[in-house]
C-alpha positions as CSV (number, residue, x, y, z in Angstrom):
1,M,-0.6,-33.3,8.6
2,H,-2.8,-32.6,5.6
3,I,-3.1,-29.0,4.2
4,K,-4.8,-28.3,0.9
5,L,-4.0,-25.2,-1.1
6,K,-6.0,-24.1,-4.1
7,F,-5.2,-21.2,-6.4
8,L,-8.4,-19.3,-7.3
9,G,-6.8,-16.2,-8.8
10,A,-3.6,-14.4,-9.5
11,A,-2.2,-17.6,-10.9
12,R,-0.2,-16.8,-14.1
13,N,-1.9,-13.4,-14.1
14,V,-1.6,-10.3,-11.8
15,T,-5.1,-9.6,-10.4
16,G,-7.8,-11.5,-8.6
17,S,-5.7,-12.8,-5.7
18,R,-7.5,-15.6,-4.0
19,H,-5.7,-18.5,-2.2
20,L,-7.9,-21.1,-0.5
21,V,-6.4,-23.0,2.4
22,E,-8.0,-26.1,4.0
23,T,-6.9,-28.1,7.0
24,E,-8.8,-30.7,8.9
25,N,-10.4,-28.0,11.1
26,I,-10.8,-24.9,8.9
27,R,-11.2,-23.5,5.4
28,F,-10.0,-19.9,4.8
29,L,-9.1,-17.5,2.0
30,V,-6.0,-15.4,1.8
31,D,-7.2,-12.4,-0.1
32,C,-10.4,-12.1,-2.1
33,G,-9.7,-9.9,-5.1
34,M,-11.4,-8.8,-8.3
35,H,-9.9,-9.5,-11.7
36,Q,-9.0,-6.4,-13.7
37,E,-7.7,-7.9,-16.9
38,R,-10.5,-8.0,-19.4
39,Q,-9.8,-11.6,-20.5
40,F,-10.3,-12.9,-16.9
41,R,-13.4,-11.0,-15.8
42,D,-15.6,-13.9,-16.5
43,R,-14.1,-15.5,-13.4
44,D,-15.7,-12.8,-11.2
45,W,-19.2,-13.4,-12.8
46,A,-19.0,-17.2,-12.5
47,N,-20.1,-19.1,-9.4
48,F,-17.3,-19.2,-6.8
49,P,-15.4,-22.6,-6.9
50,V,-16.4,-23.5,-3.4
51,A,-19.6,-22.6,-1.5
52,P,-18.9,-19.1,0.1
53,N,-20.8,-20.2,3.3
54,S,-18.3,-23.0,3.7
55,I,-15.4,-20.6,4.1
56,D,-14.6,-19.8,7.8
57,A,-12.5,-16.7,7.4
58,V,-10.7,-14.3,5.0
59,L,-7.2,-13.0,5.7
60,L,-6.7,-9.8,3.8
61,T,-3.1,-8.7,3.0
62,H,-4.1,-5.2,1.9
63,A,-6.8,-3.0,0.4
64,H,-6.0,-2.9,-3.3
65,L,-9.0,-3.9,-5.4
66,D,-7.3,-7.0,-6.9
67,H,-6.9,-8.3,-3.3
68,C,-10.2,-7.2,-1.6
69,G,-12.5,-6.2,-4.4
70,F,-14.5,-9.5,-4.6
71,L,-15.5,-9.5,-0.9
72,P,-19.0,-7.9,-1.4
73,K,-20.0,-10.7,-3.9
74,L,-18.6,-13.4,-1.6
75,V,-20.6,-12.0,1.3
76,R,-23.8,-11.7,-0.8
77,E,-23.4,-15.3,-1.8
78,G,-23.2,-16.6,1.7
79,F,-19.8,-15.8,3.4
80,S,-20.3,-14.5,7.0
81,G,-17.0,-15.1,8.8
82,P,-14.5,-12.6,10.0
83,I,-12.3,-10.7,7.6
84,Y,-8.9,-10.3,9.4
85,C,-6.7,-7.4,8.4
86,T,-4.9,-4.3,9.9
87,A,-7.0,-1.3,11.0
88,A,-5.5,0.8,8.2
89,T,-6.4,-1.8,5.7
90,A,-10.0,-2.0,7.0
91,A,-10.3,1.8,6.8
92,I,-9.0,1.9,3.2
93,A,-10.9,-1.2,2.1
94,E,-14.2,0.5,3.0
95,I,-13.3,3.4,0.7
96,I,-12.1,1.1,-2.1
97,L,-15.2,-1.2,-2.0
98,L,-17.8,1.5,-1.8
99,D,-16.1,3.3,-4.7
100,S,-15.9,0.1,-6.7
101,A,-19.7,-0.6,-6.2
102,H,-20.6,3.0,-7.1
103,I,-18.6,2.8,-10.3
104,Q,-20.2,-0.5,-11.3
105,E,-23.7,0.9,-10.6
106,S,-22.9,4.0,-12.6
107,D,-21.4,2.1,-15.5
108,V,-24.3,-0.3,-16.1
109,E,-26.7,2.1,-17.7
110,F,-23.9,3.8,-19.7
111,K,-22.7,0.5,-21.1
112,K,-26.2,-0.7,-21.9
113,Q,-27.0,2.5,-23.9
114,R,-23.7,2.4,-25.7
115,H,-24.1,-1.2,-26.7
116,Q,-27.6,-0.5,-27.9
117,R,-26.3,2.3,-30.1
118,E,-23.6,0.0,-31.4
119,G,-26.0,-2.9,-32.0
120,R,-24.2,-5.4,-29.8
121,R,-24.4,-7.0,-26.4
122,G,-21.8,-7.1,-23.7
123,P,-20.4,-10.4,-22.4
124,H,-22.0,-9.9,-18.9
125,P,-25.5,-9.0,-17.6
126,Y,-26.4,-5.3,-17.4
127,V,-26.2,-5.3,-13.7
128,P,-23.3,-4.5,-11.4
129,L,-21.2,-7.3,-10.1
130,Y,-22.2,-6.0,-6.7
131,T,-24.0,-2.9,-5.4
132,T,-23.3,-0.3,-2.7
133,E,-25.7,-2.2,-0.5
134,D,-23.5,-5.4,-1.0
135,A,-20.4,-3.4,-0.2
136,N,-21.9,-2.0,3.0
137,A,-23.0,-5.5,4.1
138,C,-19.5,-6.8,4.2
139,L,-18.0,-3.9,6.3
140,P,-19.2,-5.2,9.7
141,L,-17.2,-8.4,9.1
142,F,-13.9,-6.6,9.2
143,S,-11.9,-7.6,12.2
144,P,-8.8,-5.4,12.7
145,V,-5.6,-7.0,14.0
146,S,-2.2,-5.5,14.9
147,Y,1.1,-6.3,13.3
148,E,3.1,-9.1,15.1
149,E,0.1,-10.3,17.2
150,G,-1.1,-13.8,16.4
151,V,-4.7,-14.5,15.7
152,Q,-6.0,-18.0,16.4
153,L,-8.3,-19.0,13.5
154,C,-9.1,-22.3,15.1
155,P,-7.4,-24.7,17.5
156,G,-4.0,-25.4,15.9
157,V,-4.0,-22.6,13.3
158,V,-2.6,-19.2,14.1
159,A,-2.1,-16.3,11.6
160,T,0.2,-13.4,12.2
161,F,0.3,-10.2,10.1
162,H,3.6,-8.4,9.4
163,D,4.3,-5.1,7.7
164,A,4.8,-5.6,3.9
165,G,6.0,-2.1,3.1
166,H,3.8,-2.1,0.0
167,I,0.9,0.3,0.9
168,L,-0.4,1.7,4.1
169,G,-1.4,-1.2,6.4
170,S,-0.3,-3.9,3.9
171,S,0.7,-7.2,5.4
172,M,2.6,-10.4,4.8
173,I,0.8,-13.2,6.6
174,K,2.4,-16.1,8.3
175,V,0.1,-19.1,9.1
176,V,1.3,-21.8,11.4
177,V,-0.6,-25.1,11.4
178,E,-0.1,-27.7,14.1
179,E,-1.7,-31.1,13.8
180,G,-0.8,-34.4,15.4
181,G,2.5,-33.2,16.8
182,E,3.6,-31.7,13.5
183,K,3.9,-28.1,12.5
184,R,4.0,-26.3,9.1
185,T,4.5,-22.7,8.4
186,L,2.9,-21.1,5.3
187,L,4.1,-17.6,4.3
188,F,2.0,-15.4,2.1
189,S,4.0,-12.5,0.7
190,G,1.0,-10.5,-0.4
191,D,2.5,-7.7,-2.5
192,V,6.1,-7.2,-1.4
193,G,7.1,-3.5,-1.0
194,R,10.5,-2.0,-1.6
195,R,13.2,-1.0,0.8
196,N,14.0,2.7,1.3
197,K,10.7,3.9,-0.2
198,P,9.3,7.2,1.0
199,I,6.5,7.3,3.6
200,L,6.4,3.6,4.6
201,K,8.7,1.3,6.6
202,D,10.7,-1.5,4.9
203,P,9.1,-5.0,4.3
204,T,9.4,-7.5,7.1
205,L,12.0,-10.3,6.7
206,F,11.5,-13.9,7.8
207,D,14.0,-16.6,8.8
208,E,11.8,-19.7,8.4
209,A,8.9,-21.0,6.4
210,D,7.9,-24.4,5.0
211,Y,5.9,-23.1,2.1
212,V,6.0,-19.6,0.5
213,L,3.6,-18.0,-1.9
214,I,5.5,-15.1,-3.4
215,E,4.2,-12.5,-5.8
216,S,6.0,-11.9,-9.2
217,T,4.5,-8.8,-10.7
218,Y,8.0,-7.6,-11.6
219,G,9.7,-11.0,-11.4
220,N,11.3,-10.4,-14.8
221,R,12.3,-6.7,-14.3
222,I,14.8,-4.6,-12.5
223,H,13.4,-1.2,-11.5
224,E,15.1,2.1,-12.1
225,A,16.8,3.4,-9.1
226,Q,14.3,5.2,-6.8
227,S,16.9,7.9,-6.3
228,T,16.2,9.1,-9.9
229,I,12.4,9.6,-9.5
230,S,12.8,13.3,-8.5
231,D,15.0,14.0,-11.5
232,E,12.7,12.2,-13.9
233,L,9.6,13.8,-12.6
234,A,11.2,17.2,-12.7
235,E,12.2,16.7,-16.3
236,V,8.6,15.6,-17.3
237,I,7.1,18.6,-15.5
238,N,9.5,21.1,-17.0
239,Q,9.0,19.8,-20.5
240,A,5.2,19.9,-20.1
241,A,5.5,23.5,-18.8
242,A,7.5,24.5,-21.8
243,A,4.9,22.9,-24.1
244,G,2.2,24.8,-22.2
245,G,0.0,21.8,-21.6
246,N,-1.3,19.9,-18.6
247,I,0.0,16.7,-17.1
248,Y,-2.5,13.9,-16.6
249,V,-1.5,11.2,-14.2
250,P,-3.5,8.0,-14.1
251,S,-3.0,7.0,-10.6
252,F,-4.1,4.4,-8.1
253,A,-5.9,6.3,-5.3
254,L,-4.1,4.2,-2.7
255,E,-0.4,4.9,-2.1
256,R,0.6,6.0,-5.6
257,A,-1.4,9.2,-5.4
258,Q,0.1,10.0,-1.9
259,E,3.6,9.1,-3.2
260,I,3.3,11.5,-6.1
261,L,2.2,14.2,-3.6
262,Y,5.4,13.4,-1.6
263,Y,7.6,14.0,-4.6
264,M,5.7,17.1,-5.8
265,S,5.9,18.7,-2.4
266,K,9.6,18.0,-2.4
267,L,10.2,19.4,-5.9
268,L,8.2,22.5,-5.2
269,T,9.9,23.2,-1.9
270,E,13.3,22.8,-3.6
271,Q,12.1,25.1,-6.5
272,R,13.2,22.5,-9.1
273,I,9.9,22.9,-11.0
274,P,7.6,25.8,-11.8
275,H,5.0,26.5,-9.1
276,I,2.2,24.7,-10.9
277,M,-1.1,23.7,-9.2
278,V,-1.5,20.0,-8.3
279,F,-5.1,18.7,-8.4
280,V,-6.1,15.4,-6.8
281,D,-9.2,14.7,-9.0
282,S,-10.3,11.6,-7.3
283,P,-12.8,11.5,-4.3
284,M,-11.3,8.1,-3.4
285,A,-7.7,9.4,-3.4
286,I,-8.8,12.3,-1.2
287,S,-10.5,10.0,1.3
288,V,-7.4,7.7,1.3
289,T,-5.2,10.7,2.0
290,E,-7.3,11.4,5.0
291,V,-6.7,7.8,6.2
292,F,-2.9,8.4,5.8
293,R,-3.2,11.4,8.1
294,N,-4.9,9.1,10.7
295,Y,-2.1,6.5,10.8
296,P,1.2,8.4,11.2
297,Y,2.7,5.6,13.3
298,L,2.9,3.5,10.2
299,F,5.2,6.1,8.5
300,D,9.0,5.8,8.2
301,R,11.3,8.1,10.2
302,E,11.9,10.5,7.3
303,T,8.2,11.2,6.7
304,L,7.5,11.7,10.4
305,Q,10.3,14.2,10.5
306,L,8.8,16.2,7.5
307,I,5.4,16.3,9.3
308,Y,7.1,17.4,12.6
309,E,8.8,20.2,10.7
310,G,5.5,21.4,9.2
311,N,6.2,20.1,5.7
312,S,3.6,17.3,5.4
313,P,3.5,15.9,1.9
314,F,-0.2,15.6,2.2
315,D,-0.8,19.3,2.7
316,F,1.1,22.0,0.7
317,P,0.0,25.4,-0.8
318,A,-0.2,24.3,-4.4
319,L,-2.4,21.3,-3.6
320,T,-6.1,21.3,-4.4
321,M,-8.6,18.4,-3.8
322,T,-11.5,18.2,-6.3
323,R,-14.3,16.1,-5.1
324,T,-17.3,17.1,-7.2
325,V,-17.9,16.3,-10.9
326,D,-18.3,20.0,-11.7
327,Q,-14.9,20.7,-10.2
328,S,-13.4,17.9,-12.3
329,K,-14.9,19.2,-15.5
330,A,-13.6,22.7,-14.7
331,L,-10.0,21.3,-14.8
332,N,-10.3,21.1,-18.6
333,R,-10.6,24.9,-18.8
334,I,-7.2,25.4,-17.1
335,K,-4.8,27.5,-19.2
336,G,-1.1,26.9,-18.8
337,T,0.3,23.9,-17.0
338,A,-1.1,22.0,-14.0
339,M,-0.8,18.4,-12.8
340,I,-4.1,16.5,-12.6
341,I,-3.9,13.2,-10.7
342,A,-7.0,11.0,-11.3
343,G,-8.1,7.4,-11.1
344,S,-8.0,4.8,-12.1
345,G,-4.4,3.8,-12.3
346,M,-4.8,1.5,-15.3
347,C,-7.3,3.8,-17.0
348,T,-10.1,1.1,-16.6
349,G,-12.6,3.6,-15.2
350,G,-13.0,6.8,-13.2
351,R,-12.3,10.4,-14.1
352,I,-9.0,9.8,-15.9
353,K,-11.0,8.3,-18.8
354,H,-12.9,11.5,-19.3
355,H,-9.7,13.6,-19.1
356,L,-8.0,11.3,-21.6
357,A,-10.9,11.5,-24.0
358,K,-10.6,15.3,-24.1
359,N,-6.8,15.5,-24.1
360,I,-5.0,12.5,-25.4
361,S,-5.2,13.9,-28.9
362,R,-3.6,17.2,-27.9
363,E,0.1,17.5,-28.7
364,D,0.7,19.9,-25.8
365,S,-0.7,17.4,-23.3
366,T,1.4,14.9,-21.3
367,V,0.1,11.6,-20.0
368,L,2.4,10.4,-17.2
369,F,2.1,6.8,-16.1
370,V,3.5,6.0,-12.7
371,G,2.2,2.5,-12.1
372,Y,2.0,-1.0,-13.5
373,Q,-0.4,-1.5,-16.5
374,A,-1.8,-4.9,-16.8
375,V,-2.3,-6.7,-20.1
376,G,-5.7,-5.8,-21.7
377,T,-6.1,-2.5,-19.9
378,L,-6.4,0.9,-21.7
379,G,-3.3,2.0,-19.8
380,R,-1.3,-0.9,-21.3
381,H,-2.4,0.0,-24.8
382,I,-1.3,3.6,-24.4
383,V,2.1,2.9,-22.9
384,S,2.7,0.2,-25.5
385,G,2.6,2.9,-28.2
386,A,-0.9,2.5,-29.6
387,K,-1.6,5.2,-32.3
388,E,-5.3,5.2,-31.6
389,V,-7.3,4.0,-28.5
390,R,-10.9,3.5,-27.7
391,I,-12.1,5.6,-24.8
392,L,-15.8,5.8,-23.6
393,G,-16.9,4.2,-26.9
394,Q,-15.0,6.5,-29.2
395,Q,-11.7,6.1,-31.1
396,H,-9.1,8.8,-30.3
397,P,-5.7,9.3,-32.0
398,V,-2.9,9.4,-29.5
399,R,-0.9,12.7,-30.0
400,A,-0.1,13.5,-26.4
401,N,3.4,13.0,-25.0
402,V,3.2,9.6,-23.2
403,V,5.8,9.1,-20.5
404,Q,6.2,6.2,-17.9
405,I,8.3,6.4,-14.8
406,N,8.8,2.9,-13.4
407,G,10.7,3.8,-10.3
408,F,7.5,4.6,-8.5
409,S,6.5,1.0,-8.3
410,A,5.4,-0.2,-4.9
411,H,6.2,-3.8,-5.9
412,A,9.7,-5.3,-5.3
413,D,11.5,-6.2,-8.5
414,R,13.3,-9.5,-9.3
415,E,16.4,-8.7,-7.1
416,E,14.3,-7.2,-4.3
417,L,12.1,-10.3,-4.2
418,F,15.2,-12.5,-4.2
419,Y,16.6,-10.4,-1.3
420,W,13.3,-10.9,0.6
421,L,13.4,-14.7,0.1
422,S,17.1,-14.9,0.9
423,S,16.4,-14.1,4.5
424,L,15.1,-17.6,5.0
425,K,17.8,-19.6,6.8
426,N,16.8,-23.0,5.4
427,P,15.3,-24.0,2.1
428,P,11.5,-24.1,2.2
429,R,9.7,-27.3,1.2
430,G,8.1,-25.4,-1.7
431,V,7.8,-22.0,-3.2
432,F,4.7,-21.0,-5.3
433,V,5.2,-18.1,-7.7
434,V,1.9,-16.2,-8.0
435,H,0.6,-12.7,-8.8
436,G,2.5,-12.1,-12.1
437,E,1.8,-12.3,-15.8
438,E,2.8,-15.8,-17.0
439,E,6.0,-14.6,-18.7
440,A,7.1,-12.8,-15.5
441,A,6.1,-15.6,-13.2
442,L,7.9,-18.3,-15.3
443,H,11.0,-16.1,-15.6
444,F,11.1,-15.5,-11.9
445,A,10.6,-19.2,-11.1
446,S,13.5,-20.1,-13.5
447,F,15.6,-17.4,-11.9
448,L,14.9,-18.8,-8.4
449,E,15.6,-22.4,-9.4
450,G,19.0,-21.3,-10.8
451,R,20.0,-19.3,-7.8
452,T,18.7,-21.5,-5.0
453,G,18.0,-25.1,-6.3
454,W,14.7,-24.9,-4.3
455,N,11.5,-26.6,-5.3
456,I,9.7,-23.8,-7.3
457,S,6.4,-24.1,-9.1
458,V,4.1,-21.7,-11.0
459,P,0.5,-22.8,-10.4
460,E,-2.3,-22.2,-12.9
461,Y,-5.8,-21.0,-12.2
462,G,-7.7,-23.7,-10.3
463,D,-4.7,-25.8,-9.4
464,E,-4.8,-27.6,-6.1
465,V,-1.9,-29.0,-4.2
466,V,-1.7,-31.1,-1.0
467,L,1.0,-30.0,1.4
468,T,1.7,-33.2,3.3
């Protein structure tokens, strides 16, 4: 038995998830994500560490950009195998990848002109990492699979996808390798969801695995209770209404935007907040919301009950979807208070940057963060208390009320991750802590060692281990 595991992303950092697995008969990737931290973007521009045409398949845990966003470049450089994932993931990944390509194409000329004005050159060529044509080229390779149904990758290697409870269609992937009368089970957590979250079902639990790759985004944190989200959100909205300004919510188009709609619908129905308008100012979030409507069988019982009663969180009277640029610009003329949900979630691109450029220096405005902000992103600078930030090439003083609600997180925290691992009946041969900033990953590894005595390691980018 000879299995080789190489960590090509999300190793002591959060984004760019790529885990390469090799056996005697196959070479495959689990996830193929883009890096979003500025200091790691060079990895996306560099040649891939192995020849893309030597990779037989990609197993995709879910459709977040840091897990699927590198696929078009991989395909352009020679990968032509199947991309296995759930049908919902395939539908959302199409939206995510096409949007990513469009943003990159749009940003190239803007950055080039800005750098020329500033008399400098950027670190990367003035071309997109990949184009819309590249994104479209990888779509035919998607091969949808169902939860709990094994997929034979090659003789002796079977992968099974299980509900991760993180975002719609997200998966944990169990890979069973059988060679020479021996069997090994590899368990890839993907991003672990949280129990008792609205909309989605709880994460799947497992009773056995030889090796586990587990995320650690919040491996050094304990989330606020989810039960307090409604109260916190109501307080933010009521304070913003009293100030007379708008609420700008940098939001991931996938899952977070839909979850905000869930809570806003609830608060409006319960009349706990003024009847303000809610604008989803993100074509991608609007498209993703349509996908949600197409996969109700993935919802939890409570959300299905709301839909049955005619109270769908994705369709309420105060909700307006703004697809066009002109509609987006018009939002800046709103008098009074409205909530504007716009991408991207870490303020690294999209319409939220334009809203922030116009409003972050206004004392009556509120900027509400409801998601993780990676080191090096504009969002992280703002939530860390920066007095001035650079947006679209200009410096802006931060005078808006900046608020962060952590309970929204779709990632399990330290205790929830430990609960998930604790379902294993026997100690695994090895646990690899990935997908977390170095401090969080090391803290979680130390925590696990102290609680379990298991063999825990925190790989670095490019590390390779042989699972004998």
